[in-house]
C-alpha angles and dihedrals in degrees: 000000000000119000123210130203120226098267090054092048092049089050091054095046099037089222133127123254092250092050091048093054091043090054090051089052093052095042101255094115130035119252118254127262112248111237097175143333093300103014133087137168139180130237107253095215090055093052091047091049091053091048089052090050091051092048091050090054101250116167124246089255091054090049091050088055090048091052090051090051093047092051091046091049090049091055093046092049090053094045097250120135110250 
């Protein structure tokens, strides 16, 4: 898994920082992975999956479901109960 810092994520999504964090809050983007006390990153494959969903015309509700699945899959992959 490749992890991306915020500037890279914003470059891939073409969104502002405030929009990105708003979309996390409402479930349209996955939350970041905590790397340390003051450091976070996002899973590249999750960001790319959401971009693909947007490009294919999925609705916000479909993307929210995708985000839930991606976060659940992330936890399963790492051996954490979802």
